[in-house]
mmCIF file of the N, C-alpha and C atoms, coordinates in Angstrom:
data_MODEL
# 
_entry.id   MODEL 
# 
loop_
_atom_site.group_PDB 
_atom_site.id 
_atom_site.type_symbol 
_atom_site.label_atom_id 
_atom_site.label_alt_id 
_atom_site.label_comp_id 
_atom_site.label_asym_id 
_atom_site.label_entity_id 
_atom_site.label_seq_id 
_atom_site.pdbx_PDB_ins_code 
_atom_site.Cartn_x 
_atom_site.Cartn_y 
_atom_site.Cartn_z 
_atom_site.occupancy 
_atom_site.B_iso_or_equiv 
_atom_site.pdbx_formal_charge 
_atom_site.auth_seq_id 
_atom_site.auth_comp_id 
_atom_site.auth_asym_id 
_atom_site.auth_atom_id 
_atom_site.pdbx_PDB_model_num 
ATOM 1   N N  . MET A 1 1  ? 0.844   -1.176 0.000   1.00 0.00 ? 1  MET A N  1 
ATOM 2   C CA . MET A 1 1  ? 0.000   0.000  0.000   1.00 0.00 ? 1  MET A CA 1 
ATOM 3   C C  . MET A 1 1  ? 0.891   1.241  0.000   1.00 0.00 ? 1  MET A C  1 
ATOM 4   N N  . LEU A 1 2  ? 0.611   2.138  -0.872  1.00 0.00 ? 2  LEU A N  1 
ATOM 5   C CA . LEU A 1 2  ? 1.359   3.377  -0.984  1.00 0.00 ? 2  LEU A CA 1 
ATOM 6   C C  . LEU A 1 2  ? 1.103   4.248  0.239   1.00 0.00 ? 2  LEU A C  1 
ATOM 7   N N  . LYS A 1 3  ? 2.159   4.766  0.827   1.00 0.00 ? 3  LYS A N  1 
ATOM 8   C CA . LYS A 1 3  ? 2.001   5.668  1.980   1.00 0.00 ? 3  LYS A CA 1 
ATOM 9   C C  . LYS A 1 3  ? 2.121   7.089  1.469   1.00 0.00 ? 3  LYS A C  1 
ATOM 10  N N  . LEU A 1 4  ? 1.090   7.866  1.669   1.00 0.00 ? 4  LEU A N  1 
ATOM 11  C CA . LEU A 1 4  ? 1.073   9.249  1.233   1.00 0.00 ? 4  LEU A CA 1 
ATOM 12  C C  . LEU A 1 4  ? 1.078   10.134 2.464   1.00 0.00 ? 4  LEU A C  1 
ATOM 13  N N  . ALA A 1 5  ? 2.082   10.936 2.609   1.00 0.00 ? 5  ALA A N  1 
ATOM 14  C CA . ALA A 1 5  ? 2.131   11.887 3.720   1.00 0.00 ? 5  ALA A CA 1 
ATOM 15  C C  . ALA A 1 5  ? 1.321   13.101 3.320   1.00 0.00 ? 5  ALA A C  1 
ATOM 16  N N  . PHE A 1 6  ? 0.393   13.461 4.159   1.00 0.00 ? 6  PHE A N  1 
ATOM 17  C CA . PHE A 1 6  ? -0.417  14.643 3.904   1.00 0.00 ? 6  PHE A CA 1 
ATOM 18  C C  . PHE A 1 6  ? 0.451   15.861 4.159   1.00 0.00 ? 6  PHE A C  1 
ATOM 19  N N  . ILE A 1 7  ? 0.680   16.644 3.150   1.00 0.00 ? 7  ILE A N  1 
ATOM 20  C CA . ILE A 1 7  ? 1.560   17.794 3.242   1.00 0.00 ? 7  ILE A CA 1 
ATOM 21  C C  . ILE A 1 7  ? 0.735   19.018 3.628   1.00 0.00 ? 7  ILE A C  1 
ATOM 22  N N  . VAL A 1 8  ? 0.962   19.509 4.823   1.00 0.00 ? 8  VAL A N  1 
ATOM 23  C CA . VAL A 1 8  ? 0.219   20.663 5.318   1.00 0.00 ? 8  VAL A CA 1 
ATOM 24  C C  . VAL A 1 8  ? 0.511   21.888 4.464   1.00 0.00 ? 8  VAL A C  1 
ATOM 25  N N  . SER A 1 9  ? 1.699   21.972 3.903   1.00 0.00 ? 9  SER A N  1 
ATOM 26  C CA . SER A 1 9  ? 2.061   23.144 3.112   1.00 0.00 ? 9  SER A CA 1 
ATOM 27  C C  . SER A 1 9  ? 1.198   23.309 1.870   1.00 0.00 ? 9  SER A C  1 
ATOM 28  N N  . VAL A 1 10 ? 0.506   22.280 1.441   1.00 0.00 ? 10 VAL A N  1 
ATOM 29  C CA . VAL A 1 10 ? -0.400  22.396 0.300   1.00 0.00 ? 10 VAL A CA 1 
ATOM 30  C C  . VAL A 1 10 ? -1.431  23.480 0.573   1.00 0.00 ? 10 VAL A C  1 
ATOM 31  N N  . PHE A 1 11 ? -1.873  23.543 1.817   1.00 0.00 ? 11 PHE A N  1 
ATOM 32  C CA . PHE A 1 11 ? -2.892  24.503 2.187   1.00 0.00 ? 11 PHE A CA 1 
ATOM 33  C C  . PHE A 1 11 ? -2.326  25.715 2.910   1.00 0.00 ? 11 PHE A C  1 
ATOM 34  N N  . ALA A 1 12 ? -1.048  25.715 3.211   1.00 0.00 ? 12 ALA A N  1 
ATOM 35  C CA . ALA A 1 12 ? -0.455  26.767 4.035   1.00 0.00 ? 12 ALA A CA 1 
ATOM 36  C C  . ALA A 1 12 ? -0.446  28.124 3.345   1.00 0.00 ? 12 ALA A C  1 
ATOM 37  N N  . GLY A 1 13 ? -0.439  28.160 2.039   1.00 0.00 ? 13 GLY A N  1 
ATOM 38  C CA . GLY A 1 13 ? -0.395  29.434 1.331   1.00 0.00 ? 13 GLY A CA 1 
ATOM 39  C C  . GLY A 1 13 ? -1.564  30.336 1.642   1.00 0.00 ? 13 GLY A C  1 
ATOM 40  N N  . SER A 1 14 ? -2.710  29.780 1.965   1.00 0.00 ? 14 SER A N  1 
ATOM 41  C CA . SER A 1 14 ? -3.881  30.589 2.252   1.00 0.00 ? 14 SER A CA 1 
ATOM 42  C C  . SER A 1 14 ? -4.266  30.540 3.726   1.00 0.00 ? 14 SER A C  1 
ATOM 43  N N  . ALA A 1 15 ? -3.450  29.880 4.528   1.00 0.00 ? 15 ALA A N  1 
ATOM 44  C CA . ALA A 1 15 ? -3.789  29.736 5.944   1.00 0.00 ? 15 ALA A CA 1 
ATOM 45  C C  . ALA A 1 15 ? -3.326  30.937 6.754   1.00 0.00 ? 15 ALA A C  1 
ATOM 46  N N  . THR A 1 16 ? -4.162  31.349 7.664   1.00 0.00 ? 16 THR A N  1 
ATOM 47  C CA . THR A 1 16 ? -3.807  32.370 8.630   1.00 0.00 ? 16 THR A CA 1 
ATOM 48  C C  . THR A 1 16 ? -3.900  31.723 9.994   1.00 0.00 ? 16 THR A C  1 
ATOM 49  N N  . ALA A 1 17 ? -3.782  32.517 11.058  1.00 0.00 ? 17 ALA A N  1 
ATOM 50  C CA . ALA A 1 17 ? -3.906  31.944 12.403  1.00 0.00 ? 17 ALA A CA 1 
ATOM 51  C C  . ALA A 1 17 ? -5.190  31.129 12.490  1.00 0.00 ? 17 ALA A C  1 
ATOM 52  N N  . LYS A 1 18 ? -6.269  31.691 12.068  1.00 0.00 ? 18 LYS A N  1 
ATOM 53  C CA . LYS A 1 18 ? -7.529  30.968 11.878  1.00 0.00 ? 18 LYS A CA 1 
ATOM 54  C C  . LYS A 1 18 ? -8.073  31.475 10.551  1.00 0.00 ? 18 LYS A C  1 
ATOM 55  N N  . THR A 1 19 ? -8.264  30.598 9.642   1.00 0.00 ? 19 THR A N  1 
ATOM 56  C CA . THR A 1 19 ? -8.599  30.933 8.266   1.00 0.00 ? 19 THR A CA 1 
ATOM 57  C C  . THR A 1 19 ? -9.995  31.531 8.140   1.00 0.00 ? 19 THR A C  1 
ATOM 58  N N  . ASP A 1 20 ? -10.134 32.498 7.217   1.00 0.00 ? 20 ASP A N  1 
ATOM 59  C CA . ASP A 1 20 ? -11.445 33.106 6.977   1.00 0.00 ? 20 ASP A CA 1 
ATOM 60  C C  . ASP A 1 20 ? -12.401 32.042 6.442   1.00 0.00 ? 20 ASP A C  1 
ATOM 61  N N  . PRO A 1 21 ? -13.709 32.240 6.635   1.00 0.00 ? 21 PRO A N  1 
ATOM 62  C CA . PRO A 1 21 ? -14.693 31.191 6.310   1.00 0.00 ? 21 PRO A CA 1 
ATOM 63  C C  . PRO A 1 21 ? -14.674 30.719 4.853   1.00 0.00 ? 21 PRO A C  1 
ATOM 64  N N  . VAL A 1 22 ? -14.507 31.606 3.903   1.00 0.00 ? 22 VAL A N  1 
ATOM 65  C CA . VAL A 1 22 ? -14.534 31.201 2.501   1.00 0.00 ? 22 VAL A CA 1 
ATOM 66  C C  . VAL A 1 22 ? -13.305 30.355 2.166   1.00 0.00 ? 22 VAL A C  1 
ATOM 67  N N  . THR A 1 23 ? -12.144 30.808 2.587   1.00 0.00 ? 23 THR A N  1 
ATOM 68  C CA . THR A 1 23 ? -10.920 30.055 2.341   1.00 0.00 ? 23 THR A CA 1 
ATOM 69  C C  . THR A 1 23 ? -10.958 28.726 3.067   1.00 0.00 ? 23 THR A C  1 
ATOM 70  N N  . LEU A 1 24 ? -11.481 28.725 4.288   1.00 0.00 ? 24 LEU A N  1 
ATOM 71  C CA . LEU A 1 24 ? -11.598 27.478 5.045   1.00 0.00 ? 24 LEU A CA 1 
ATOM 72  C C  . LEU A 1 24 ? -12.472 26.485 4.297   1.00 0.00 ? 24 LEU A C  1 
ATOM 73  N N  . MET A 1 25 ? -13.582 26.935 3.738   1.00 0.00 ? 25 MET A N  1 
ATOM 74  C CA . MET A 1 25 ? -14.478 26.029 3.016   1.00 0.00 ? 25 MET A CA 1 
ATOM 75  C C  . MET A 1 25 ? -13.790 25.489 1.754   1.00 0.00 ? 25 MET A C  1 
ATOM 76  N N  . GLN A 1 26 ? -13.064 26.339 1.045   1.00 0.00 ? 26 GLN A N  1 
ATOM 77  C CA . GLN A 1 26 ? -12.347 25.870 -0.146  1.00 0.00 ? 26 GLN A CA 1 
ATOM 78  C C  . GLN A 1 26 ? -11.288 24.836 0.231   1.00 0.00 ? 26 GLN A C  1 
ATOM 79  N N  . ASN A 1 27 ? -10.527 25.142 1.272   1.00 0.00 ? 27 ASN A N  1 
ATOM 80  C CA . ASN A 1 27 ? -9.481  24.222 1.706   1.00 0.00 ? 27 ASN A CA 1 
ATOM 81  C C  . ASN A 1 27 ? -10.068 22.932 2.278   1.00 0.00 ? 27 ASN A C  1 
ATOM 82  N N  . THR A 1 28 ? -11.184 23.049 2.985   1.00 0.00 ? 28 THR A N  1 
ATOM 83  C CA . THR A 1 28 ? -11.853 21.874 3.530   1.00 0.00 ? 28 THR A CA 1 
ATOM 84  C C  . THR A 1 28 ? -12.348 20.977 2.404   1.00 0.00 ? 28 THR A C  1 
ATOM 85  N N  . SER A 1 29 ? -12.860 21.577 1.357   1.00 0.00 ? 29 SER A N  1 
ATOM 86  C CA . SER A 1 29 ? -13.308 20.811 0.195   1.00 0.00 ? 29 SER A CA 1 
ATOM 87  C C  . SER A 1 29 ? -12.145 20.032 -0.411  1.00 0.00 ? 29 SER A C  1 
ATOM 88  N N  . ASP A 1 30 ? -11.000 20.688 -0.547  1.00 0.00 ? 30 ASP A N  1 
ATOM 89  C CA . ASP A 1 30 ? -9.811  20.003 -1.064  1.00 0.00 ? 30 ASP A CA 1 
ATOM 90  C C  . ASP A 1 30 ? -9.369  18.883 -0.127  1.00 0.00 ? 30 ASP A C  1 
ATOM 91  N N  . LEU A 1 31 ? -9.376  19.174 1.163   1.00 0.00 ? 31 LEU A N  1 
ATOM 92  C CA . LEU A 1 31 ? -8.975  18.189 2.164   1.00 0.00 ? 31 LEU A CA 1 
ATOM 93  C C  . LEU A 1 31 ? -9.887  16.968 2.138   1.00 0.00 ? 31 LEU A C  1 
ATOM 94  N N  . THR A 1 32 ? -11.180 17.188 2.022   1.00 0.00 ? 32 THR A N  1 
ATOM 95  C CA . THR A 1 32 ? -12.119 16.060 2.025   1.00 0.00 ? 32 THR A CA 1 
ATOM 96  C C  . THR A 1 32 ? -11.992 15.219 0.760   1.00 0.00 ? 32 THR A C  1 
ATOM 97  N N  . ALA A 1 33 ? -11.596 15.838 -0.337  1.00 0.00 ? 33 ALA A N  1 
ATOM 98  C CA . ALA A 1 33 ? -11.353 15.054 -1.557  1.00 0.00 ? 33 ALA A CA 1 
ATOM 99  C C  . ALA A 1 33 ? -10.203 14.085 -1.318  1.00 0.00 ? 33 ALA A C  1 
ATOM 100 N N  . ILE A 1 34 ? -9.199  14.527 -0.579  1.00 0.00 ? 34 ILE A N  1 
ATOM 101 C CA . ILE A 1 34 ? -8.054  13.671 -0.275  1.00 0.00 ? 34 ILE A CA 1 
ATOM 102 C C  . ILE A 1 34 ? -8.450  12.592 0.731   1.00 0.00 ? 34 ILE A C  1 
ATOM 103 N N  . ILE A 1 35 ? -9.097  13.009 1.830   1.00 0.00 ? 35 ILE A N  1 
ATOM 104 C CA . ILE A 1 35 ? -9.487  12.044 2.867   1.00 0.00 ? 35 ILE A CA 1 
ATOM 105 C C  . ILE A 1 35 ? -10.489 11.033 2.314   1.00 0.00 ? 35 ILE A C  1 
ATOM 106 N N  . GLY A 1 36 ? -11.462 11.519 1.550   1.00 0.00 ? 36 GLY A N  1 
ATOM 107 C CA . GLY A 1 36 ? -12.488 10.641 1.006   1.00 0.00 ? 36 GLY A CA 1 
ATOM 108 C C  . GLY A 1 36 ? -11.980 9.674  -0.043  1.00 0.00 ? 36 GLY A C  1 
ATOM 109 N N  . SER A 1 37 ? -10.775 9.905  -0.535  1.00 0.00 ? 37 SER A N  1 
ATOM 110 C CA . SER A 1 37 ? -10.184 9.037  -1.560  1.00 0.00 ? 37 SER A CA 1 
ATOM 111 C C  . SER A 1 37 ? -9.103  8.122  -1.001  1.00 0.00 ? 37 SER A C  1 
ATOM 112 N N  . GLU A 1 38 ? -8.849  8.220  0.289   1.00 0.00 ? 38 GLU A N  1 
ATOM 113 C CA . GLU A 1 38 ? -7.757  7.452  0.904   1.00 0.00 ? 38 GLU A CA 1 
ATOM 114 C C  . GLU A 1 38 ? -7.866  5.959  0.614   1.00 0.00 ? 38 GLU A C  1 
ATOM 115 N N  . GLU A 1 39 ? -8.966  5.352  0.979   1.00 0.00 ? 39 GLU A N  1 
ATOM 116 C CA . GLU A 1 39 ? -9.138  3.910  0.777   1.00 0.00 ? 39 GLU A CA 1 
ATOM 117 C C  . GLU A 1 39 ? -9.244  3.570  -0.703  1.00 0.00 ? 39 GLU A C  1 
ATOM 118 N N  . PHE A 1 40 ? -10.014 4.367  -1.437  1.00 0.00 ? 40 PHE A N  1 
ATOM 119 C CA . PHE A 1 40 ? -10.247 4.128  -2.858  1.00 0.00 ? 40 PHE A CA 1 
ATOM 120 C C  . PHE A 1 40 ? -8.938  4.108  -3.644  1.00 0.00 ? 40 PHE A C  1 
ATOM 121 N N  . CYS A 1 41 ? -8.028  5.018  -3.307  1.00 0.00 ? 41 CYS A N  1 
ATOM 122 C CA . CYS A 1 41 ? -6.756  5.131  -4.023  1.00 0.00 ? 41 CYS A CA 1 
ATOM 123 C C  . CYS A 1 41 ? -5.650  4.276  -3.412  1.00 0.00 ? 41 CYS A C  1 
ATOM 124 N N  . GLY A 1 42 ? -5.929  3.690  -2.244  1.00 0.00 ? 42 GLY A N  1 
ATOM 125 C CA . GLY A 1 42 ? -4.962  2.794  -1.628  1.00 0.00 ? 42 GLY A CA 1 
ATOM 126 C C  . GLY A 1 42 ? -3.791  3.478  -0.964  1.00 0.00 ? 42 GLY A C  1 
ATOM 127 N N  . TYR A 1 43 ? -4.004  4.654  -0.423  1.00 0.00 ? 43 TYR A N  1 
ATOM 128 C CA . TYR A 1 43 ? -2.921  5.307  0.309   1.00 0.00 ? 43 TYR A CA 1 
ATOM 129 C C  . TYR A 1 43 ? -3.325  5.556  1.752   1.00 0.00 ? 43 TYR A C  1 
ATOM 130 N N  . THR A 1 44 ? -2.342  5.900  2.565   1.00 0.00 ? 44 THR A N  1 
ATOM 131 C CA . THR A 1 44 ? -2.565  6.148  3.975   1.00 0.00 ? 44 THR A CA 1 
ATOM 132 C C  . THR A 1 44 ? -2.150  7.581  4.280   1.00 0.00 ? 44 THR A C  1 
ATOM 133 N N  . LEU A 1 45 ? -3.021  8.304  4.929   1.00 0.00 ? 45 LEU A N  1 
ATOM 134 C CA . LEU A 1 45 ? -2.740  9.699  5.247   1.00 0.00 ? 45 LEU A CA 1 
ATOM 135 C C  . LEU A 1 45 ? -2.007  9.838  6.573   1.00 0.00 ? 45 LEU A C  1 
ATOM 136 N N  . ASP A 1 46 ? -1.283  10.911 6.697   1.00 0.00 ? 46 ASP A N  1 
ATOM 137 C CA . ASP A 1 46 ? -0.567  11.252 7.921   1.00 0.00 ? 46 ASP A CA 1 
ATOM 138 C C  . ASP A 1 46 ? -1.557  11.963 8.849   1.00 0.00 ? 46 ASP A C  1 
ATOM 139 N N  . GLN A 1 47 ? -2.193  11.196 9.731   1.00 0.00 ? 47 GLN A N  1 
ATOM 140 C CA . GLN A 1 47 ? -3.240  11.733 10.602  1.00 0.00 ? 47 GLN A CA 1 
ATOM 141 C C  . GLN A 1 47 ? -2.776  12.907 11.465  1.00 0.00 ? 47 GLN A C  1 
ATOM 142 N N  . PRO A 1 48 ? -1.584  12.872 12.062  1.00 0.00 ? 48 PRO A N  1 
ATOM 143 C CA . PRO A 1 48 ? -1.146  14.025 12.862  1.00 0.00 ? 48 PRO A CA 1 
ATOM 144 C C  . PRO A 1 48 ? -1.046  15.319 12.048  1.00 0.00 ? 48 PRO A C  1 
ATOM 145 N N  . SER A 1 49 ? -0.680  15.216 10.778  1.00 0.00 ? 49 SER A N  1 
ATOM 146 C CA . SER A 1 49 ? -0.617  16.417 9.935   1.00 0.00 ? 49 SER A CA 1 
ATOM 147 C C  . SER A 1 49 ? -2.010  16.981 9.667   1.00 0.00 ? 49 SER A C  1 
ATOM 148 N N  . ILE A 1 50 ? -2.972  16.109 9.474   1.00 0.00 ? 50 ILE A N  1 
ATOM 149 C CA . ILE A 1 50 ? -4.349  16.566 9.274   1.00 0.00 ? 50 ILE A CA 1 
ATOM 150 C C  . ILE A 1 50 ? -4.848  17.248 10.538  1.00 0.00 ? 50 ILE A C  1 
ATOM 151 N N  . GLU A 1 51 ? -4.586  16.635 11.676  1.00 0.00 ? 51 GLU A N  1 
ATOM 152 C CA . GLU A 1 51 ? -4.984  17.234 12.954  1.00 0.00 ? 51 GLU A CA 1 
ATOM 153 C C  . GLU A 1 51 ? -4.332  18.599 13.141  1.00 0.00 ? 51 GLU A C  1 
ATOM 154 N N  . GLN A 1 52 ? -3.061  18.705 12.813  1.00 0.00 ? 52 GLN A N  1 
ATOM 155 C CA . GLN A 1 52 ? -2.353  19.987 12.938  1.00 0.00 ? 52 GLN A CA 1 
ATOM 156 C C  . GLN A 1 52 ? -2.979  21.041 12.025  1.00 0.00 ? 52 GLN A C  1 
ATOM 157 N N  . TRP A 1 53 ? -3.328  20.654 10.802  1.00 0.00 ? 53 TRP A N  1 
ATOM 158 C CA . TRP A 1 53 ? -3.973  21.588 9.873   1.00 0.00 ? 53 TRP A CA 1 
ATOM 159 C C  . TRP A 1 53 ? -5.284  22.103 10.466  1.00 0.00 ? 53 TRP A C  1 
ATOM 160 N N  . MET A 1 54 ? -6.061  21.186 11.035  1.00 0.00 ? 54 MET A N  1 
ATOM 161 C CA . MET A 1 54 ? -7.341  21.583 11.635  1.00 0.00 ? 54 MET A CA 1 
ATOM 162 C C  . MET A 1 54 ? -7.127  22.523 12.817  1.00 0.00 ? 54 MET A C  1 
ATOM 163 N N  . LEU A 1 55 ? -6.152  22.218 13.655  1.00 0.00 ? 55 LEU A N  1 
ATOM 164 C CA . LEU A 1 55 ? -5.877  23.083 14.808  1.00 0.00 ? 55 LEU A CA 1 
ATOM 165 C C  . LEU A 1 55 ? -5.461  24.483 14.371  1.00 0.00 ? 55 LEU A C  1 
ATOM 166 N N  . GLN A 1 56 ? -4.749  24.580 13.263  1.00 0.00 ? 56 GLN A N  1 
ATOM 167 C CA . GLN A 1 56 ? -4.269  25.862 12.773  1.00 0.00 ? 56 GLN A CA 1 
ATOM 168 C C  . GLN A 1 56 ? -5.333  26.654 12.017  1.00 0.00 ? 56 GLN A C  1 
ATOM 169 N N  . ASN A 1 57 ? -6.329  25.976 11.465  1.00 0.00 ? 57 ASN A N  1 
ATOM 170 C CA . ASN A 1 57 ? -7.252  26.649 10.548  1.00 0.00 ? 57 ASN A CA 1 
ATOM 171 C C  . ASN A 1 57 ? -8.705  26.701 10.984  1.00 0.00 ? 57 ASN A C  1 
ATOM 172 N N  . VAL A 1 58 ? -9.098  25.895 11.939  1.00 0.00 ? 58 VAL A N  1 
ATOM 173 C CA . VAL A 1 58 ? -10.506 25.815 12.326  1.00 0.00 ? 58 VAL A CA 1 
ATOM 174 C C  . VAL A 1 58 ? -10.677 26.396 13.726  1.00 0.00 ? 58 VAL A C  1 
ATOM 175 N N  . GLN A 1 59 ? -11.640 27.288 13.857  1.00 0.00 ? 59 GLN A N  1 
ATOM 176 C CA . GLN A 1 59 ? -11.945 27.861 15.173  1.00 0.00 ? 59 GLN A CA 1 
ATOM 177 C C  . GLN A 1 59 ? -12.386 26.749 16.118  1.00 0.00 ? 59 GLN A C  1 
ATOM 178 N N  . ALA A 1 60 ? -11.929 26.800 17.347  1.00 0.00 ? 60 ALA A N  1 
ATOM 179 C CA . ALA A 1 60 ? -12.275 25.768 18.333  1.00 0.00 ? 60 ALA A CA 1 
ATOM 180 C C  . ALA A 1 60 ? -13.775 25.680 18.575  1.00 0.00 ? 60 ALA A C  1 
ATOM 181 N N  . ASP A 1 61 ? -14.478 26.784 18.395  1.00 0.00 ? 61 ASP A N  1 
ATOM 182 C CA . ASP A 1 61 ? -15.922 26.801 18.645  1.00 0.00 ? 61 ASP A CA 1 
ATOM 183 C C  . ASP A 1 61 ? -16.751 26.616 17.375  1.00 0.00 ? 61 ASP A C  1 
ATOM 184 N N  . ASP A 1 62 ? -16.129 26.180 16.294  1.00 0.00 ? 62 ASP A N  1 
ATOM 185 C CA . ASP A 1 62 ? -16.842 25.953 15.037  1.00 0.00 ? 62 ASP A CA 1 
ATOM 186 C C  . ASP A 1 62 ? -17.565 24.618 15.109  1.00 0.00 ? 62 ASP A C  1 
ATOM 187 N N  . ALA A 1 63 ? -18.780 24.647 15.625  1.00 0.00 ? 63 ALA A N  1 
ATOM 188 C CA . ALA A 1 63 ? -19.562 23.426 15.851  1.00 0.00 ? 63 ALA A CA 1 
ATOM 189 C C  . ALA A 1 63 ? -19.955 22.736 14.549  1.00 0.00 ? 63 ALA A C  1 
ATOM 190 N N  . GLY A 1 64 ? -19.974 23.445 13.439  1.00 0.00 ? 64 GLY A N  1 
ATOM 191 C CA . GLY A 1 64 ? -20.407 22.852 12.179  1.00 0.00 ? 64 GLY A CA 1 
ATOM 192 C C  . GLY A 1 64 ? -19.302 22.221 11.365  1.00 0.00 ? 64 GLY A C  1 
ATOM 193 N N  . PHE A 1 65 ? -18.050 22.434 11.757  1.00 0.00 ? 65 PHE A N  1 
ATOM 194 C CA . PHE A 1 65 ? -16.946 21.932 10.936  1.00 0.00 ? 65 PHE A CA 1 
ATOM 195 C C  . PHE A 1 65 ? -16.962 20.408 10.817  1.00 0.00 ? 65 PHE A C  1 
ATOM 196 N N  . ALA A 1 66 ? -17.117 19.717 11.925  1.00 0.00 ? 66 ALA A N  1 
ATOM 197 C CA . ALA A 1 66 ? -17.068 18.244 11.900  1.00 0.00 ? 66 ALA A CA 1 
ATOM 198 C C  . ALA A 1 66 ? -18.160 17.655 11.014  1.00 0.00 ? 66 ALA A C  1 
ATOM 199 N N  . SER A 1 67 ? -19.369 18.189 11.112  1.00 0.00 ? 67 SER A N  1 
ATOM 200 C CA . SER A 1 67 ? -20.448 17.653 10.287  1.00 0.00 ? 67 SER A CA 1 
ATOM 201 C C  . SER A 1 67 ? -20.237 17.984 8.806   1.00 0.00 ? 67 SER A C  1 
ATOM 202 N N  . THR A 1 68 ? -19.707 19.166 8.525   1.00 0.00 ? 68 THR A N  1 
ATOM 203 C CA . THR A 1 68 ? -19.400 19.530 7.141   1.00 0.00 ? 68 THR A CA 1 
ATOM 204 C C  . THR A 1 68 ? -18.314 18.618 6.591   1.00 0.00 ? 68 THR A C  1 
ATOM 205 N N  . LEU A 1 69 ? -17.291 18.379 7.386   1.00 0.00 ? 69 LEU A N  1 
ATOM 206 C CA . LEU A 1 69 ? -16.204 17.499 6.979   1.00 0.00 ? 69 LEU A CA 1 
ATOM 207 C C  . LEU A 1 69 ? -16.742 16.102 6.678   1.00 0.00 ? 69 LEU A C  1 
ATOM 208 N N  . ASN A 1 70 ? -17.566 15.588 7.553   1.00 0.00 ? 70 ASN A N  1 
ATOM 209 C CA . ASN A 1 70 ? -18.142 14.258 7.372   1.00 0.00 ? 70 ASN A CA 1 
ATOM 210 C C  . ASN A 1 70 ? -19.003 14.188 6.107   1.00 0.00 ? 70 ASN A C  1 
ATOM 211 N N  . LEU A 1 71 ? -19.828 15.200 5.893   1.00 0.00 ? 71 LEU A N  1 
ATOM 212 C CA . LEU A 1 71 ? -20.697 15.227 4.716   1.00 0.00 ? 71 LEU A CA 1 
ATOM 213 C C  . LEU A 1 71 ? -19.877 15.235 3.429   1.00 0.00 ? 71 LEU A C  1 
ATOM 214 N N  . LEU A 1 72 ? -18.865 16.083 3.383   1.00 0.00 ? 72 LEU A N  1 
ATOM 215 C CA . LEU A 1 72 ? -18.057 16.187 2.175   1.00 0.00 ? 72 LEU A CA 1 
ATOM 216 C C  . LEU A 1 72 ? -17.225 14.929 1.931   1.00 0.00 ? 72 LEU A C  1 
ATOM 217 N N  . ILE A 1 73 ? -16.720 14.308 2.991   1.00 0.00 ? 73 ILE A N  1 
ATOM 218 C CA . ILE A 1 73 ? -15.977 13.052 2.839   1.00 0.00 ? 73 ILE A CA 1 
ATOM 219 C C  . ILE A 1 73 ? -16.909 11.968 2.287   1.00 0.00 ? 73 ILE A C  1 
ATOM 220 N N  . SER A 1 74 ? -18.111 11.889 2.843   1.00 0.00 ? 74 SER A N  1 
ATOM 221 C CA . SER A 1 74 ? -19.085 10.904 2.362   1.00 0.00 ? 74 SER A CA 1 
ATOM 222 C C  . SER A 1 74 ? -19.408 11.128 0.889   1.00 0.00 ? 74 SER A C  1 
ATOM 223 N N  . GLY A 1 75 ? -19.569 12.376 0.504   1.00 0.00 ? 75 GLY A N  1 
ATOM 224 C CA . GLY A 1 75 ? -19.843 12.710 -0.892  1.00 0.00 ? 75 GLY A CA 1 
ATOM 225 C C  . GLY A 1 75 ? -18.710 12.292 -1.807  1.00 0.00 ? 75 GLY A C  1 
ATOM 226 N N  . GLN A 1 76 ? -17.487 12.498 -1.370  1.00 0.00 ? 76 GLN A N  1 
ATOM 227 C CA . GLN A 1 76 ? -16.328 12.091 -2.168  1.00 0.00 ? 76 GLN A CA 1 
ATOM 228 C C  . GLN A 1 76 ? -16.284 10.578 -2.322  1.00 0.00 ? 76 GLN A C  1 
ATOM 229 N N  . MET A 1 77 ? -16.609 9.871  -1.254  1.00 0.00 ? 77 MET A N  1 
ATOM 230 C CA . MET A 1 77 ? -16.602 8.408  -1.311  1.00 0.00 ? 77 MET A CA 1 
ATOM 231 C C  . MET A 1 77 ? -17.649 7.892  -2.294  1.00 0.00 ? 77 MET A C  1 
ATOM 232 N N  . VAL A 1 78 ? -18.809 8.530  -2.336  1.00 0.00 ? 78 VAL A N  1 
ATOM 233 C CA . VAL A 1 78 ? -19.851 8.146  -3.297  1.00 0.00 ? 78 VAL A CA 1 
ATOM 234 C C  . VAL A 1 78 ? -19.377 8.409  -4.716  1.00 0.00 ? 78 VAL A C  1 
ATOM 235 N N  . GLN A 1 79 ? -18.759 9.565  -4.940  1.00 0.00 ? 79 GLN A N  1 
ATOM 236 C CA . GLN A 1 79 ? -18.222 9.872  -6.274  1.00 0.00 ? 79 GLN A CA 1 
ATOM 237 C C  . GLN A 1 79 ? -17.206 8.817  -6.709  1.00 0.00 ? 79 GLN A C  1 
ATOM 238 N N  . ASN A 1 80 ? -16.354 8.427  -5.796  1.00 0.00 ? 80 ASN A N  1 
ATOM 239 C CA . ASN A 1 80 ? -15.339 7.422  -6.121  1.00 0.00 ? 80 ASN A CA 1 
ATOM 240 C C  . ASN A 1 80 ? -16.000 6.084  -6.491  1.00 0.00 ? 80 ASN A C  1 
ATOM 241 N N  . GLN A 1 81 ? -17.024 5.694  -5.750  1.00 0.00 ? 81 GLN A N  1 
ATOM 242 C CA . GLN A 1 81 ? -17.726 4.445  -6.057  1.00 0.00 ? 81 GLN A CA 1 
ATOM 243 C C  . GLN A 1 81 ? -18.366 4.508  -7.438  1.00 0.00 ? 81 GLN A C  1 
ATOM 244 N N  . GLN A 1 82 ? -18.930 5.649  -7.785  1.00 0.00 ? 82 GLN A N  1 
ATOM 245 C CA . GLN A 1 82 ? -19.570 5.794  -9.079  1.00 0.00 ? 82 GLN A CA 1 
ATOM 246 C C  . GLN A 1 82 ? -18.554 5.732  -10.214 1.00 0.00 ? 82 GLN A C  1 
ATOM 247 N N  . MET A 1 83 ? -17.340 6.199  -9.981  1.00 0.00 ? 83 MET A N  1 
ATOM 248 C CA . MET A 1 83 ? -16.303 6.139  -11.015 1.00 0.00 ? 83 MET A CA 1 
ATOM 249 C C  . MET A 1 83 ? -15.881 4.711  -11.285 1.00 0.00 ? 83 MET A C  1 
ATOM 250 N N  . SER A 1 84 ? -15.987 3.854  -10.276 1.00 0.00 ? 84 SER A N  1 
ATOM 251 C CA . SER A 1 84 ? -15.499 2.487  -10.449 1.00 0.00 ? 84 SER A CA 1 
ATOM 252 C C  . SER A 1 84 ? -16.523 1.579  -11.113 1.00 0.00 ? 84 SER A C  1 
ATOM 253 N N  . ARG A 1 85 ? -17.661 2.097  -11.440 1.00 0.00 ? 85 ARG A N  1 
ATOM 254 C CA . ARG A 1 85 ? -18.699 1.282  -12.094 1.00 0.00 ? 85 ARG A CA 1 
ATOM 255 C C  . ARG A 1 85 ? -18.541 1.268  -13.579 1.00 0.00 ? 85 ARG A C  1 
# 
């Protein structure tokens, strides 16, 4: 299985102490495409790097982030399944 290290610097160009909502949503969309494709593409993500990205970019009181992340990951997984048909 290919090991893919999640590179935080991919998103660092637009990251601030806590990222503005529009940039956060764009970056979250990109992140979920990667996370949602992990199993499908056969790679393993660097979980501590993902956690660090979230700590740097997501407000601690952002109650909707986790559900948005889950929804977008699920959507990516469905897209991947449809491609394999």
